C-alpha positions as CSV (number, residue, x, y, z in Angstrom):
1,X,17.2,-8.6,-2.9
2,X,14.0,-8.7,-1.0
3,X,10.9,-10.1,-2.9
4,X,7.9,-7.6,-3.2
5,X,4.8,-9.3,-1.4
6,X,1.3,-8.6,-2.2
7,X,-1.3,-9.6,0.3
8,X,-5.0,-9.1,-0.1
9,X,-6.8,-8.7,3.2
10,X,-10.3,-10.2,4.2
11,X,-11.6,-6.6,3.9
12,X,-10.2,-6.3,0.2
13,X,-7.3,-4.0,1.0
14,X,-4.1,-5.0,-0.7
15,X,-0.8,-4.6,1.2
16,X,2.3,-4.3,-1.1
17,X,5.2,-4.9,1.1
18,X,8.3,-3.6,-0.6
19,X,10.7,-4.1,2.4
20,X,10.3,-7.8,3.2
21,X,10.7,-9.5,6.4
22,X,13.9,-7.3,7.4
23,X,12.1,-4.0,6.6
24,X,11.8,-3.0,10.2
25,X,9.0,-1.0,11.7
26,X,6.9,1.6,10.0
27,X,7.6,5.0,11.4
28,X,5.4,7.4,9.2
29,X,2.3,6.9,7.1
30,X,1.1,9.3,4.6
31,X,-2.6,9.1,3.1
32,X,-2.8,10.5,-0.4
33,X,-6.5,11.5,0.0
34,X,-5.4,15.3,-0.1
35,X,-4.2,14.8,-3.5
36,X,-7.2,13.1,-4.8
37,X,-9.0,16.0,-6.5
38,X,-7.9,14.8,-10.1
39,X,-7.3,11.2,-9.3
40,X,-10.1,9.7,-7.1
41,X,-8.3,6.4,-6.5
42,X,-5.7,8.3,-4.6
43,X,-8.3,8.4,-1.8
44,X,-7.7,4.7,-1.2
45,X,-3.8,4.7,-0.9
46,X,-1.8,5.0,2.1
47,X,2.2,5.1,1.9
48,X,4.1,3.8,4.9
49,X,7.7,4.7,5.5
50,X,10.5,3.1,7.5
51,X,12.7,4.6,10.1
52,X,15.1,6.0,7.4
53,X,12.2,7.5,5.3
54,X,12.2,4.9,2.7
55,X,9.0,3.6,1.2
56,X,8.3,0.1,2.8
57,X,4.7,-0.6,2.2
58,X,1.7,0.6,0.3
59,X,-1.9,0.1,1.3
60,X,-4.6,0.2,-1.3
61,X,-8.3,-0.1,-0.7
62,X,-10.2,-2.5,-2.9
63,X,-12.1,0.5,-4.6
64,X,-8.8,1.5,-6.1
65,X,-7.7,-2.1,-7.4
66,X,-8.4,-3.7,-10.6
67,X,-11.1,-6.2,-10.4
68,X,-8.7,-8.8,-12.0
69,X,-6.7,-9.0,-8.7
70,X,-9.6,-10.7,-7.0
71,X,-10.4,-13.2,-9.7
72,X,-9.6,-16.7,-9.0
């Protein structure tokens, strides 16, 4: 079973890798900003899908992340 890996980038974005090393390449990405009318945090989320249409990665801007994620 692949491990879920969370990486916080220098610019504050978090990348949640669901597919691990063997996840293959990203074929499609969908920004959720069009659905953000009722939930503003959706403006900051992008879903990335692999060749087979499976969710492989989630990209989240720092504005939508809990501050505790950045606490040392």
